[in-house]
N, C-alpha and C positions, 0 to 999 in steps of 0.2 A: 504493500500500500504506500509505503514511504517512497518507493521508487516511482510508482505511477504519479504520485503527487509531484515529485521532483521533475519528471518528464513533462507533466502538464504545465508546471510553472515555467519551465524553460521555453516550452512552446508559446505560452502566453506572452512571455517576455520578448521572444523573437517577433511575434505578431505586433506587439506594441512598438517595438523598435522600427519594424518595417513601415508601419503606418506613420510614425513620426517622421521617418526619412522621406516618405512620399509627400507628406504635408509640407515639410520644410523645403523640399525640392521644388514643389509647385509654387510656394511663396517666393523663393529665390528667383525662379524663372520669371514670374510676373513682375517682381521688383526690378529685375534687370531690364525687362522689356519697357517698363515705365520710365526707367532712368535713361535709357537710350532714346535720344530725341526729346529730352525734357518732358517726359510723360506723354509723348505723341506717338512715337513708333510703337510703344507697348500697347497703347489703347487701340491702335489700328489693328494689332494682332488680336487683342481681346474682342474687339467689336466686329471682327471679320471684314476689315477694310473700310471702316467708316473714316471719312476725311477729317482734317484738323478742325473744321468748324461744323462737322456732322453733315452739312449739306450747304451748297452755295445758294445764297438767297436769290430768288427770282424777282425781287422787288422789295420795297419797304415792308409791306404787310406780310409777305411770305417769309421774309427774313426774320421778323419778330416772332412769327408763328413757329418757325423752326427752332428758335432759341427757347420758346416756351415749352416745347416738347408736348408730351401727352398729359402732363400733370394738370388737373382741372383748375387748381388755384392759379397756375401760371398761364393757362389758356385764357382765363378770365382777365388776368393782368395785361395780357397782350391787347385787350380791347379797352382797357381803362384809359382815362385821360392822362396824358403825359405831364408829369411834374418834374421840372429840371432843377437839380440842386444849384445853389449859389456857387459861384466860382467856376462855372462852366460856360462855354460859348458854343456857337453853332446852332443851327435850326432846331436840333433835338437835344442840345446840351451834351453832345458826346465828345467835345473837345475839352480835355483837362490839361492845362499847362500851369506848372508851379515854378516859381522863381522870380527873379528880378526882370521886369519888362524890358530893360535895355540890354540884357544878356544877348550876345550876338549868335550864339550857337544853341542847338537843341539836342538833348539826348532823349530818345524815345524808348519806353519800356513796354513790352508786350507780354502780358501775364494772364494766367488763370488762377484764381484764388485757391483752388484745390491742387494746384501743380506743385509737387515736391521739389522739382528743380528750381521753380520760382522762389520757393521758401528758402532754399539754400543760398540763392543769389542775394536775396534780401538780408538774410542773416550775415552774409559776408561783406556786403558793400552798402547796405542801407544807410549806415551812419555816415559813410563817405559822401554819398549822394546828398544827404541833407546838408552837410557842411559846404559842399560845392555850390549848392543852390543859394545858401546864405552869403557865400563869397561872390556870387555872381559869375562863376566860371561858365555856367550854361543854364538854360532853362530845361525843365524836364516835362516831357509829354507822356501821359499814361493811357494805355489802351488795354482794356480788360475784356477777355472772352469768357465764355461759359461752356465750351465744348465738352469739358470733362464730365459735366452732368449727364450727358447722353452716353458718353463712352464708358464711364465708370458707374453709371446709374445714380440717380439722386437729384437733388436740387440745391446742394450746398454752394456751388459757384454762383448761381443766380442770387440766392438769398444773401450771401456774404457781400456780393456786389451791391445789392440794394441797400444794405446796412452801411456800406462804405460811402454810398451816395448821401446817406443821412449825415455821416461824419463830414463829408465835403461841404455840405450845406452849412455846417457850423463854422469851419475854417479850413484852409489848405493845410495848416499845421496839424489839425486833428485828422485830416485825411491821411497824411504821411505817417503819423504816429499809430493810427488805427490799422493801416495796411501793414505796418511793421509788426504790430502785435499779432495780427491774424497769421502772418508768416513766421512767427517766432517758434523756436523749439518747444516752448511751453504750451502753445495753443494750436499750432498747425496740426490737423488730424493726419494720422498715418493713412496713406492711400489704400492700405489693405483693411483698414478699420472702418468703424461707423462713419456715416456722413454727418459729422457734428455740426458743420456750418448750416445744415438745413434747419437747425433748432434755434429759434430766436433767443431763447434764454441763454444759450451758449454764446451767441454773438454779443449779447448784452454783458455777459460775464467778462468777455475779453475787453469790451469797451470800458469797463470799470478801471482798467489799467491806464486809460488815457485821461489826464486831468480834466480837459474840457468836456469830456463825454460822461464822466462819472456823475451821476445824479442829475444829468441834463434831461429834464422832462420832455422837451420838444424832440430831442434825439430819440429817446426811448419810444415815444409815441409814433414817430416816423418808422422805426424798425417794426414795431408791433403791428402797425396798420398797413405796412407794405407801401408806404407813400411813394417810394422810388422803385417799385417793382417794374413798372413799365419802362422807366429809364434804364434799368439794368438790362432789359431785353434790347433796347435800342443800342446800348453800349456794345452788347454782344454782336449785334448785327453789323455795327460799324467795324468792329474788330475783324469780322469775316471778310470785309472788303479789301483787306491788305493781302493781296495775292502772293507777295514775296515773303510773307511770314508763314512758315510751315510748321513751327514748333514754338513752345514756350519753355523757358524764357527766351525772348529775342531782344537784343539791344541794338539800337541804331544811333549813329551820330550824324545829324543833318541828312537823314534818309539813306545813309550807307550802313548796312548791317556790319557790326563789329563783333558780335558774339551771339551764338545760338546753339542750343543743345541738340544737334543732329549729328549723325555719323559723318556727314560730309561737310558740316559747317564748322565755323570757328567756335571753339568751346567758350561757353559763357564764363566770365571771370570768377575765380574762386577766392581771390584775395583783393583787398583794396589796392595793393600795388599793381596787380595784373589789370584791374579795371582802369586805374589812372594811366597806365602805359597804353592801353588800347584806345582810350579817349584822346590822350595827348597825340598819339600817332595819327589818329583820324583827323584831328583839328589842324594838323600841319599840312594836310593835303590841300 
């Protein structure tokens, strides 16, 4: 009996080990896919060939509808009245430029709030960008997509972008600091884990780390009521219009791509020194 128990235990242990190895292998495989191409190439594989923006918009309304996906709340948002945050320009408020107006150059950032590569770049160079903006080295233009909602399933990219619009309505400084908090190691969700950004209470928890947003009743109401949901869909549609952007994060200096996480692209900067070198080199051209 002791021998049978021993054999059974060994067999059970082997089965547990095999299952764990398979689970870890699958997780590592998907993580590698998501990492290659800044969470684009991997989602293409997962979604069976879905493009960077899920589908190219065939016009203003169809583009917004594509961004909304099949979620009923967001389908409703696609038909809601557009409310543009303060500190935006353009017919639909999809132009976000932060920095001194007389800065001659512009650095553009293309991101998806659920993108792990974007989180890494923000963690590495976010502080450098904020300093450069204050120094007037350049202006920063921000373009935010929501394609990962379709490719990874969920609504977190759209929901976080809507909340980020509420922060932008407060101030550009709140926008930068809230975006940094959403991308931080502490709060950015694991791409293999739950879609935490789909939860308003989680977004408000993150916002409590930003002085101007903590206890801000107007901001909280805007997040809870989805004031900027339609705007988030418009931002997503505008993002899809950049045909030379095939992955996130992508960084441009005066419309020239200097860094993007794709196998064939220039790697996005992993240190402030690398970022400064890439920007300085581009500005000299």
